[in-house]
C-alpha positions as a Markdown table, in Angstrom:
| # | Residue | x | y | z |
|---|---|---|---|---|
| 1 | Met | 102.9 | 42.2 | 92.0 |
| 2 | Met | 104.9 | 40.6 | 94.7 |
| 3 | Ile | 108.4 | 40.9 | 95.9 |
| 4 | Tyr | 110.3 | 37.6 | 96.4 |
| 5 | Glu | 113.2 | 37.2 | 98.8 |
| 6 | Ser | 115.3 | 34.2 | 99.5 |
| 7 | Thr | 117.8 | 33.7 | 102.2 |
| 8 | Ala | 118.0 | 29.9 | 102.0 |
| 9 | Ala | 118.7 | 27.4 | 99.3 |
| 10 | Lys | 116.1 | 26.0 | 97.0 |
| 11 | Gly | 113.2 | 28.5 | 97.3 |
| 12 | Val | 111.6 | 31.8 | 97.5 |
| 13 | Ser | 109.0 | 33.1 | 99.8 |
| 14 | Ala | 106.4 | 35.8 | 99.2 |
| 15 | Thr | 106.9 | 38.6 | 101.7 |
| 16 | Glu | 105.2 | 41.7 | 100.5 |
| 17 | Asp | 102.4 | 42.8 | 98.1 |
| 18 | Thr | 103.4 | 45.9 | 96.1 |
| 19 | Gln | 103.0 | 47.6 | 92.8 |
| 20 | Thr | 106.7 | 47.6 | 92.1 |
| 21 | Cys | 109.9 | 46.3 | 93.6 |
| 22 | Ala | 111.3 | 48.6 | 96.3 |
| 23 | Ala | 112.8 | 51.2 | 94.1 |
| 24 | Pro | 116.4 | 52.0 | 95.1 |
| 25 | Arg | 117.8 | 55.4 | 94.4 |
| 26 | Arg | 121.0 | 53.7 | 93.4 |
| 27 | Ile | 121.7 | 50.2 | 92.0 |
| 28 | Phe | 125.0 | 48.7 | 92.9 |
| 29 | Thr | 126.8 | 46.5 | 90.4 |
| 30 | His | 129.7 | 44.1 | 90.3 |
| 31 | His | 131.4 | 42.2 | 87.5 |
| 32 | Tyr | 132.4 | 38.5 | 87.6 |
| 33 | Ala | 134.4 | 36.6 | 85.0 |
| 34 | Thr | 133.1 | 33.1 | 84.2 |
| 35 | Pro | 134.4 | 30.4 | 81.8 |
| 36 | Leu | 131.4 | 31.3 | 79.6 |
| 37 | Gly | 132.0 | 35.1 | 79.6 |
| 38 | Gly | 131.5 | 38.0 | 82.0 |
| 39 | Met | 128.5 | 38.4 | 84.2 |
| 40 | Thr | 127.1 | 41.5 | 85.9 |
| 41 | Met | 125.5 | 41.4 | 89.3 |
| 42 | Ala | 123.1 | 44.0 | 90.6 |
| 43 | Ser | 122.0 | 44.8 | 94.1 |
| 44 | Asp | 119.9 | 47.3 | 96.1 |
| 45 | Gly | 122.6 | 47.3 | 98.7 |
| 46 | Ala | 121.3 | 44.4 | 100.7 |
| 47 | Val | 120.2 | 41.5 | 98.4 |
| 48 | Leu | 120.8 | 40.4 | 94.8 |
| 49 | Ile | 118.2 | 41.8 | 92.3 |
| 50 | Gly | 119.9 | 40.9 | 89.0 |
| 51 | Leu | 122.5 | 38.6 | 87.5 |
| 52 | Trp | 123.1 | 38.5 | 83.7 |
| 53 | Phe | 125.6 | 37.4 | 81.2 |
| 54 | Asp | 127.1 | 40.5 | 79.6 |
| 55 | Gly | 125.3 | 41.4 | 76.4 |
| 56 | Gln | 122.5 | 38.9 | 76.8 |
| 57 | Lys | 119.0 | 39.6 | 75.8 |
| 58 | Tyr | 117.2 | 41.8 | 78.3 |
| 59 | Phe | 120.5 | 42.7 | 79.9 |
| 60 | Ala | 120.0 | 44.9 | 83.1 |
| 61 | Arg | 116.2 | 44.6 | 82.9 |
| 62 | Ile | 114.9 | 44.5 | 86.5 |
| 63 | Pro | 111.2 | 43.5 | 86.9 |
| 64 | Gly | 109.2 | 46.1 | 88.8 |
| 65 | Leu | 111.7 | 48.9 | 88.3 |
| 66 | Ala | 111.4 | 51.8 | 85.8 |
| 67 | Ala | 113.9 | 52.2 | 83.0 |
| 68 | Ala | 117.4 | 51.4 | 84.1 |
| 69 | Ala | 118.6 | 54.8 | 82.9 |
| 70 | Gln | 116.5 | 56.4 | 85.7 |
| 71 | Tyr | 118.8 | 54.9 | 88.4 |
| 72 | Glu | 122.3 | 55.6 | 89.3 |
| 73 | Trp | 124.4 | 52.4 | 88.6 |
| 74 | Thr | 127.5 | 52.3 | 90.8 |
| 75 | Glu | 130.2 | 49.6 | 90.8 |
| 76 | Ala | 130.7 | 48.4 | 94.4 |
| 77 | Ser | 132.0 | 45.7 | 96.7 |
| 78 | Leu | 129.2 | 44.3 | 98.9 |
| 79 | Pro | 128.8 | 41.2 | 101.1 |
| 80 | Ile | 126.0 | 40.0 | 98.8 |
| 81 | Phe | 128.3 | 40.2 | 95.8 |
| 82 | Ala | 131.0 | 38.2 | 97.7 |
| 83 | Glu | 128.4 | 35.6 | 98.5 |
| 84 | Thr | 127.2 | 35.5 | 94.9 |
| 85 | Glu | 130.8 | 35.1 | 93.7 |
| 86 | Arg | 131.2 | 32.2 | 96.1 |
| 87 | Trp | 128.1 | 30.6 | 94.7 |
| 88 | Leu | 129.3 | 31.0 | 91.1 |
| 89 | Asp | 132.8 | 29.6 | 92.0 |
| 90 | Val | 131.1 | 26.5 | 93.3 |
| 91 | Tyr | 128.8 | 26.2 | 90.3 |
| 92 | Phe | 131.4 | 26.7 | 87.6 |
| 93 | Gly | 133.6 | 24.3 | 89.6 |
| 94 | Gly | 131.2 | 21.6 | 88.5 |
| 95 | Arg | 129.3 | 21.2 | 91.8 |
| 96 | Glu | 125.8 | 22.0 | 93.0 |
| 97 | Pro | 125.9 | 24.9 | 95.5 |
| 98 | Asp | 124.4 | 24.0 | 98.8 |
| 99 | Phe | 123.3 | 27.6 | 99.5 |
| 100 | Thr | 121.6 | 30.5 | 97.6 |
| 101 | Pro | 122.5 | 34.2 | 97.9 |
| 102 | Ala | 119.7 | 36.3 | 99.3 |
| 103 | Phe | 117.7 | 37.8 | 96.5 |
| 104 | Ser | 114.6 | 39.9 | 95.8 |
| 105 | Val | 112.7 | 39.8 | 92.5 |
| 106 | Gly | 109.5 | 41.5 | 91.5 |
| 107 | Gly | 107.3 | 40.3 | 88.6 |
| 108 | Thr | 103.8 | 39.7 | 87.2 |
| 109 | Pro | 101.9 | 36.7 | 88.6 |
| 110 | Leu | 102.7 | 34.7 | 85.5 |
| 111 | Arg | 106.4 | 35.3 | 85.6 |
| 112 | Arg | 106.5 | 34.8 | 89.3 |
| 113 | Ala | 104.8 | 31.4 | 88.9 |
| 114 | Val | 107.2 | 30.4 | 86.2 |
| 115 | Trp | 110.3 | 31.4 | 88.1 |
| 116 | Glu | 109.1 | 29.5 | 91.2 |
| 117 | Ile | 108.7 | 26.4 | 89.1 |
| 118 | Leu | 112.2 | 26.9 | 87.5 |
| 119 | Leu | 113.6 | 27.1 | 91.0 |
| 120 | Gly | 112.2 | 23.6 | 91.7 |
| 121 | Ile | 114.0 | 22.0 | 88.7 |
| 122 | Pro | 116.9 | 20.0 | 90.3 |
| 123 | Tyr | 120.5 | 20.5 | 89.3 |
| 124 | Gly | 121.4 | 18.3 | 86.3 |
| 125 | Gln | 117.7 | 17.9 | 85.3 |
| 126 | Thr | 115.5 | 19.6 | 82.8 |
| 127 | Ala | 111.8 | 20.4 | 82.2 |
| 128 | Ser | 109.9 | 21.1 | 79.0 |
| 129 | Tyr | 108.2 | 24.5 | 78.4 |
| 130 | Gly | 105.0 | 22.6 | 78.0 |
| 131 | Ala | 105.3 | 20.8 | 81.3 |
| 132 | Ile | 106.1 | 24.1 | 83.0 |
| 133 | Ala | 103.0 | 25.6 | 81.3 |
| 134 | Arg | 100.8 | 22.9 | 82.7 |
| 135 | Arg | 102.1 | 23.4 | 86.2 |
| 136 | Val | 101.7 | 27.2 | 85.9 |
| 137 | Ala | 98.0 | 26.7 | 84.8 |
| 138 | Glu | 97.4 | 24.4 | 87.7 |
| 139 | Arg | 99.0 | 26.8 | 90.2 |
| 140 | Met | 97.1 | 29.8 | 88.8 |
| 141 | Gly | 93.8 | 27.9 | 88.6 |
| 142 | Ile | 93.3 | 28.4 | 84.9 |
| 143 | Pro | 92.4 | 25.9 | 82.2 |
| 144 | Ala | 95.6 | 26.2 | 80.2 |
| 145 | Met | 98.8 | 28.2 | 79.7 |
| 146 | Ser | 100.7 | 28.3 | 76.4 |
| 147 | Ala | 104.3 | 27.2 | 76.2 |
| 148 | Arg | 105.0 | 30.4 | 74.3 |
| 149 | Ala | 103.8 | 32.5 | 77.3 |
| 150 | Val | 106.1 | 30.5 | 79.5 |
| 151 | Gly | 109.0 | 31.0 | 77.1 |
| 152 | Gly | 108.5 | 34.8 | 77.5 |
| 153 | Ala | 108.7 | 34.6 | 81.2 |
| 154 | Val | 111.7 | 32.3 | 81.1 |
| 155 | Gly | 113.5 | 34.8 | 78.8 |
| 156 | His | 112.9 | 37.7 | 81.1 |
| 157 | Asn | 114.4 | 35.9 | 84.2 |
| 158 | Pro | 116.6 | 38.5 | 85.9 |
| 159 | Leu | 118.7 | 36.1 | 87.9 |
| 160 | Ser | 120.5 | 33.8 | 85.4 |
| 161 | Leu | 121.8 | 30.5 | 86.9 |
| 162 | Ile | 120.3 | 31.1 | 90.3 |
| 163 | Ile | 116.8 | 30.9 | 88.8 |
| 164 | Pro | 117.9 | 28.1 | 86.4 |
| 165 | Cys | 116.0 | 29.1 | 83.2 |
| 166 | His | 118.7 | 27.2 | 81.2 |
| 167 | Arg | 117.0 | 24.0 | 82.4 |
| 168 | Ala | 113.8 | 24.7 | 80.4 |
| 169 | Val | 113.9 | 22.7 | 77.1 |
| 170 | Gly | 111.7 | 21.8 | 74.1 |
| 171 | Ala | 109.1 | 19.1 | 74.2 |
| 172 | Asp | 111.5 | 16.6 | 72.8 |
| 173 | Gly | 114.4 | 17.6 | 75.1 |
| 174 | Ser | 116.0 | 19.8 | 72.4 |
| 175 | Leu | 117.7 | 23.1 | 73.4 |
| 176 | Thr | 115.4 | 26.0 | 72.3 |
| 177 | Gly | 115.8 | 29.6 | 73.4 |
| 178 | Tyr | 118.1 | 31.1 | 76.0 |
| 179 | Ala | 118.7 | 34.8 | 76.6 |
| 180 | Gly | 122.4 | 34.1 | 77.1 |
| 181 | Gly | 122.6 | 32.2 | 73.9 |
| 182 | Ile | 122.1 | 28.5 | 73.0 |
| 183 | Gly | 125.8 | 27.8 | 73.1 |
| 184 | Arg | 125.9 | 28.8 | 76.7 |
| 185 | Lys | 122.8 | 26.9 | 77.5 |
| 186 | Glu | 124.4 | 23.7 | 76.1 |
| 187 | Met | 127.6 | 24.3 | 78.1 |
| 188 | Leu | 125.7 | 24.9 | 81.3 |
| 189 | Leu | 123.7 | 21.7 | 81.0 |
| 190 | Arg | 126.8 | 19.8 | 80.1 |
| 191 | Leu | 128.5 | 21.2 | 83.2 |
| 192 | Glu | 125.6 | 19.9 | 85.3 |
| 193 | Gly | 125.8 | 16.5 | 83.6 |
| 194 | Ala | 122.3 | 16.8 | 82.2 |
| 195 | Glu | 121.2 | 14.8 | 79.2 |
| 196 | Ile | 120.7 | 17.1 | 76.2 |
| 197 | Arg | 119.5 | 16.8 | 72.7 |
| 198 | Asp | 120.3 | 18.9 | 69.6 |
| 199 | Ala | 117.7 | 20.8 | 67.6 |
| 200 | Ser | 116.8 | 17.6 | 65.7 |
| 201 | Gly | 116.0 | 15.8 | 68.9 |
| 202 | Lys | 119.0 | 13.5 | 68.8 |
| 203 | Asn | 120.7 | 12.7 | 72.0 |
| 204 | Gly | 123.7 | 15.1 | 72.5 |
| 205 | Gly | 125.2 | 13.1 | 75.3 |
| 206 | Lys | 126.5 | 14.2 | 78.7 |
| 207 | Arg | 129.6 | 15.6 | 80.1 |
| 208 | Ser | 131.5 | 12.9 | 81.9 |
| 209 | Gly | 133.5 | 13.3 | 85.1 |
| 210 | Ser | 133.0 | 13.1 | 88.8 |
| 211 | Ala | 132.0 | 16.7 | 89.1 |
| 212 | Cys | 128.7 | 16.1 | 87.2 |
| 213 | Lys | 125.8 | 13.9 | 88.1 |
| 214 | Arg | 124.1 | 11.3 | 85.9 |
| 215 | Thr | 120.5 | 12.6 | 85.7 |
| 216 | Asn | 117.5 | 12.6 | 83.4 |
| 217 | Ser | 114.6 | 15.0 | 82.7 |
| 218 | Met | 112.3 | 15.6 | 85.7 |
| 219 | Leu | 109.2 | 15.9 | 83.4 |
């Protein structure tokens, strides 16, 4: 397992091999209100290690850490939370942030590969689970990877929005699966100006306005 840290926009770098994420004795949290509902941030005191919509599937699950109940969760005001709030303010203002809060995320090789590919999907664009699976297989040097396995990794993403799992879509471009709910996924893609399709595969249109870009699927 490997810890990922990012202090610059658009990427992660492998910095340490370990069996688990560096286990903090205390996990710090902060709440943020968005137009799509509350979000909870988590930090080890220095970098971001979690960002979830309140009540979403796998809420407060941090890869590499033992059960959340074994840690002391403490509400706090930290510089990393202020930076993450600034990122979210820009994002929900309809613009692509030009920076990324520092973060550290542990995960299995499969999940790590999927999350890295998700980070590479540009703002306002989408990629199918199948296309992501092909890229993962190529990166891991294996013959094939199932879209279902990729879907599991996407669903367990601990950094909503920052690792943009909402940009993963069905083979026909339809919206399928999102830990935060399909309604939120649709709203996030509309906010970015992405072309979306409903469950039947019909074009669901785009959100108009100067705040969003005119874009198509990257894959």
